[in-house]
C-alpha positions in Angstrom: -15.1 -22.0 48.2 -13.5 -18.6 47.6 -10.3 -20.2 46.3 -12.1 -22.3 43.8 -14.0 -19.2 42.3 -10.5 -17.5 42.1 -8.9 -20.6 40.5 -11.9 -20.7 38.0 -11.6 -17.2 37.1 -7.9 -17.4 36.4 -8.4 -20.6 34.3 -11.3 -19.0 32.3 -9.0 -16.0 31.5 -6.1 -18.1 30.5 -8.3 -20.2 28.0 -10.0 -17.2 26.6 -6.7 -15.5 25.6 -5.2 -18.7 24.3 -8.3 -19.1 21.9 -7.9 -15.5 20.7 -4.2 -16.0 19.8 -4.9 -19.1 17.9 -7.7 -17.4 15.9 -5.5 -14.6 14.9 -2.7 -17.0 13.8 -5.0 -19.1 11.7 -6.5 -16.0 9.9 -3.1 -14.7 8.9 -2.1 -18.1 7.4 -5.4 -18.4 5.3 -4.0 -16.4 2.3 -0.3 -16.4 2.1 1.3 -14.2 -0.7 -1.7 -11.9 -0.7 -1.6 -8.2 0.3 -4.2 -5.5 0.9 -3.4 -1.9 1.3 -4.6 1.7 0.6 -2.5 4.1 -1.4 -3.1 7.2 -3.2 -2.5 7.2 -7.0 0.2 9.4 -8.6 0.5 9.0 -12.4 4.0 10.1 -12.1 4.9 6.7 -10.7 3.5 4.8 -13.7 5.8 2.5 -15.7 5.1 0.2 -18.7 4.6 -2.6 -16.2 2.0 -0.7 -14.0 2.3 1.9 -11.3 4.4 1.8 -8.1 2.2 1.7 -4.9 3.6 1.1 -1.5 6.6 -0.6 -2.9 4.6 -2.8 -5.1 4.3 -2.6 -9.0 0.5 -2.8 -9.5 -0.3 -4.2 -13.0 -2.9 -1.6 -14.4 -2.7 0.0 -17.7 -1.9 3.7 -18.3 -5.6 4.7 -19.2 -6.9 3.1 -15.9 -4.1 4.9 -14.0 -5.0 8.3 -15.5 -8.7 7.7 -14.4 -7.5 6.9 -10.8 -4.8 9.7 -10.6 -5.1 11.6 -7.3 -7.7 9.1 -5.8 -7.3 6.9 -2.8 -7.8 3.4 -3.8 -7.7 0.0 -1.9 -5.6 -2.6 -3.7 -5.7 -6.4 -3.0 -3.9 -9.1 -4.9 -1.4 -11.9 -4.9 2.2 -10.9 -4.9 4.7 -12.2 -7.5 8.4 -11.5 -7.0 10.4 -10.7 -10.2 14.0 -11.3 -10.0 16.2 -8.4 -10.7 19.3 -8.3 -12.8 21.6 -8.4 -9.6 20.1 -11.7 -8.7 20.5 -13.5 -11.9 23.6 -15.2 -13.2 25.7 -13.3 -15.8 25.4 -14.6 -19.4 28.3 -14.6 -22.1 28.1 -14.7 -25.7 30.2 -17.2 -27.8 33.2 -14.7 -27.7 33.2 -14.6 -24.0 31.8 -11.1 -23.7 29.1 -10.3 -21.1 25.7 -9.9 -22.5 24.3 -6.6 -21.4 20.7 -6.9 -20.3 17.9 -4.4 -19.7 15.6 -4.4 -16.6 15.4 -3.5 -12.9 18.6 -4.2 -11.0 16.8 -5.3 -7.7 14.0 -7.7 -7.2 10.5 -6.3 -7.6 7.1 -7.3 -6.0 4.4 -7.3 -8.6 0.7 -7.5 -8.1 -0.4 -8.9 -11.6 -4.3 -9.2 -11.3 -5.2 -6.5 -8.6 -8.7 -6.0 -7.3 -9.1 -2.1 -7.1 -11.7 -0.3 -5.1 -12.0 3.5 -5.1 -12.2 4.9 -1.4 -12.1 8.6 -2.1 
């Protein structure tokens, strides 16, 4: 009887932990390409595309960035990767000269339609 109780206890624990792992895995796969993070807004990192926060370019206009300056915000949104100049093929004009392009040299991660919540 004692061995049966020990065996049932061990099986119960194994089943419980395996369900928890499956639940965590399925929750992380529900929204691929979406991020949520908390950051403090610094107007000095603003560009014409938005503002740099935690390695992302968050698409907000300059007026909204000024209102949020110095505040902690929670940003949620879908990530879009924009190819940088280093990852695009070179283009040449009809004379064979390389066309000089403007833009960022490396790939950037953009959040185009962010949901922003002020935390403090």
